[in-house]
C-alpha positions as CSV (number, residue, x, y, z in Angstrom):
1,M,146.8,119.6,36.5
2,S,144.0,117.1,36.4
3,S,141.8,116.3,39.4
4,K,142.0,112.9,41.1
5,I,139.3,110.4,40.2
6,Y,139.3,108.9,43.7
7,T,137.7,110.8,46.6
8,K,137.8,108.1,49.3
9,T,134.2,109.1,50.3
10,G,132.8,105.7,49.3
11,D,135.3,103.7,51.3
12,K,132.7,103.0,54.0
13,G,130.0,101.9,51.5
14,I,128.2,105.2,51.2
15,T,127.8,107.3,48.1
16,S,126.0,110.5,47.1
17,L,123.1,110.9,44.7
18,I,123.0,113.9,42.3
19,G,121.8,116.6,44.7
20,G,124.0,115.4,47.6
21,T,121.8,112.9,49.4
22,K,123.9,110.2,50.9
23,V,122.8,106.5,50.5
24,A,124.3,103.1,50.9
25,K,126.0,101.6,47.9
26,S,123.6,98.7,48.3
27,D,120.6,101.0,47.8
28,L,118.2,99.9,45.0
29,R,118.7,103.2,43.2
30,I,122.5,102.5,43.1
31,E,121.8,99.0,41.9
32,A,119.5,100.3,39.1
33,Y,121.8,102.9,37.7
34,G,124.8,100.7,38.2
35,T,123.2,98.0,36.0
36,V,122.2,100.7,33.4
37,D,125.9,101.7,33.4
38,E,127.0,98.1,32.9
39,L,124.5,97.8,30.0
40,N,125.8,101.0,28.5
41,S,129.4,99.7,28.7
42,Y,128.4,96.4,27.1
43,I,126.6,98.1,24.3
44,G,129.8,100.0,23.7
45,L,131.5,96.6,23.2
46,C,128.8,95.5,20.9
47,K,129.1,98.7,18.9
48,D,132.8,98.0,18.5
49,L,132.2,94.4,17.4
50,L,129.5,95.2,14.9
51,N,131.9,97.0,12.5
52,G,129.2,99.0,10.7
53,V,126.2,96.7,11.0
54,V,123.4,98.9,12.3
55,K,126.0,100.6,14.5
56,N,124.6,104.1,13.9
57,V,121.7,103.6,16.4
58,L,123.9,102.3,19.2
59,P,125.5,105.7,20.1
60,E,121.9,107.1,20.4
61,I,121.0,104.3,22.7
62,Q,124.1,104.9,24.8
63,D,123.1,108.6,25.1
64,R,119.6,107.5,26.3
65,L,121.1,105.2,28.8
66,F,123.2,108.1,30.2
67,T,119.9,110.0,30.4
68,I,118.3,107.1,32.3
69,G,121.3,106.8,34.6
70,S,121.3,110.5,35.4
71,S,117.6,110.3,36.3
72,L,118.1,107.2,38.5
73,A,121.2,108.8,40.1
74,C,119.3,111.9,41.1
75,D,117.6,112.4,44.5
76,P,114.0,112.3,43.4
77,E,113.0,115.1,45.7
78,K,115.6,117.4,44.2
79,E,115.3,116.3,40.6
80,P,112.5,118.7,39.6
81,K,114.8,121.6,40.5
82,M,117.7,120.3,38.5
83,R,118.3,120.2,34.8
84,I,118.4,116.5,34.2
85,P,118.0,115.3,30.6
86,D,114.7,113.7,29.8
87,L,113.7,110.5,28.2
88,Q,110.9,110.9,25.6
89,E,108.3,108.7,24.0
90,A,110.1,109.4,20.7
91,D,113.1,107.4,22.0
92,I,110.9,104.3,22.2
93,T,109.4,105.0,18.8
94,L,113.0,105.1,17.3
95,L,113.7,101.6,18.7
96,E,110.4,100.3,17.3
97,K,111.1,101.8,13.8
98,E,114.6,100.3,13.9
99,M,113.3,96.9,14.8
100,D,110.7,97.1,12.0
101,L,113.5,97.9,9.5
102,M,115.6,95.0,10.6
103,N,112.7,92.6,10.8
104,N,111.9,93.4,7.1
105,V,115.0,91.5,6.0
106,L,114.9,88.7,8.6
107,P,113.2,85.4,8.0
108,A,110.1,84.9,10.1
109,M,110.9,83.4,13.5
110,K,109.0,80.1,13.9
111,H,111.0,78.6,16.7
112,F,112.9,79.7,19.8
113,I,116.5,80.2,19.0
114,L,119.5,79.7,21.3
115,P,121.9,82.6,21.8
116,G,125.1,82.2,19.9
117,G,126.4,81.4,16.4
118,H,129.0,84.1,16.3
119,T,130.9,86.0,19.0
120,T,129.3,89.3,18.1
121,V,125.8,87.8,18.3
122,S,126.6,86.2,21.6
123,H,127.7,89.6,23.0
124,I,124.5,91.3,21.9
125,H,122.5,88.6,23.6
126,I,124.5,89.2,26.8
127,A,123.7,92.9,26.5
128,R,120.0,91.9,26.1
129,C,120.2,90.0,29.3
130,I,121.8,92.9,31.2
131,C,119.1,95.1,29.8
132,R,116.4,92.8,31.3
133,R,118.2,92.9,34.7
134,A,118.3,96.7,34.5
135,E,114.6,96.6,33.8
136,R,113.9,94.3,36.8
137,C,116.0,96.6,39.0
138,C,113.9,99.7,37.9
139,V,110.6,97.8,38.3
140,R,111.7,96.8,41.8
141,L,112.7,100.4,42.6
142,E,109.4,101.7,41.3
143,Q,107.4,99.1,43.3
144,E,109.3,99.9,46.6
145,T,109.7,103.7,46.3
146,K,107.2,104.9,43.6
147,E,110.1,107.1,42.5
148,T,111.0,105.7,39.0
149,E,109.6,107.2,35.8
150,L,107.6,104.5,34.1
151,L,109.0,105.7,30.8
152,I,112.4,104.3,31.9
153,V,110.9,100.8,32.4
154,K,109.1,101.1,29.1
155,Y,112.3,102.1,27.3
156,L,114.3,99.3,28.9
157,N,111.6,96.8,27.9
158,R,111.7,98.0,24.3
159,L,115.5,98.1,24.3
160,S,115.7,94.5,25.3
161,D,113.4,93.7,22.3
162,Y,115.6,95.8,20.1
163,L,118.7,93.9,21.2
164,F,117.1,90.6,20.5
165,V,116.2,91.7,16.9
166,L,119.7,93.3,16.6
167,A,121.2,89.9,17.5
168,R,119.2,88.2,14.9
169,Y,120.0,90.9,12.3
170,A,123.7,90.7,13.1
171,S,123.5,86.9,12.8
172,H,121.9,87.3,9.4
173,S,124.4,90.0,8.3
174,L,127.4,87.9,9.4
175,K,125.9,84.8,7.8
176,A,125.9,83.0,11.1
177,E,123.4,80.2,11.5
178,E,120.7,80.6,14.1
179,T,120.5,77.5,16.3
180,I,116.9,76.4,16.8
181,W,116.1,75.2,20.3
182,Q,114.9,71.6,20.2
183,P,113.6,70.7,23.6
184,R,114.2,67.2,24.8
185,V,110.9,65.3,25.2
C-alpha cells in the first residue's frame, strides 16, 4: 500500500525544512527553493520540447537544481550534520563549456534579440526568466540571512546565461529566425 502524499501539516501556512525546523510558507527560504523547483519543472518541459537538440545536458542541470533545492530546503544550522548533495565549481565549468560549444556554431550577436520565433525557443526564454527570479530569491536570502552558499548564486547566474545561449542554439537548429529588437526612437 502506498503512503498518502498529503499530510495536512501545511494547512495553516507552516512547513518544515529538512531537519524539522518549522517555518512559514512565506519564508524567503521556501520562496527560493520553490522557485528553483519551478525552474526545474520548466526545464523538464524544455527538455521534452527539444527532441534531441542539446538535450543531454538538461538532465544534469535538473540534477543540480535538485541539489540546490535540497541545500535551500535544509535548516542551515543542521545541514553540516546531514548528507546533503553538494554543488561544485565543476558544475559551473560544464555550463561554460557547453555554452562555448553552442556559440561556436552561432552567428555573432550584434543586436539585442526578442524572445520568440518558435514555441520551443519561447519556452527556453521563459525558463531563463524563472532562473533569474530564482537567482534574485537566493541573493535576497543571502543578503538577509547570510545562509546561502554563494556557489548557488553563481550557478544560477551561469545557468541563465546557458539558457539564453541554448535558446539561440535551438532557434538556429530549428531554423527559426531571431527577431532583432529595433527600438523606437
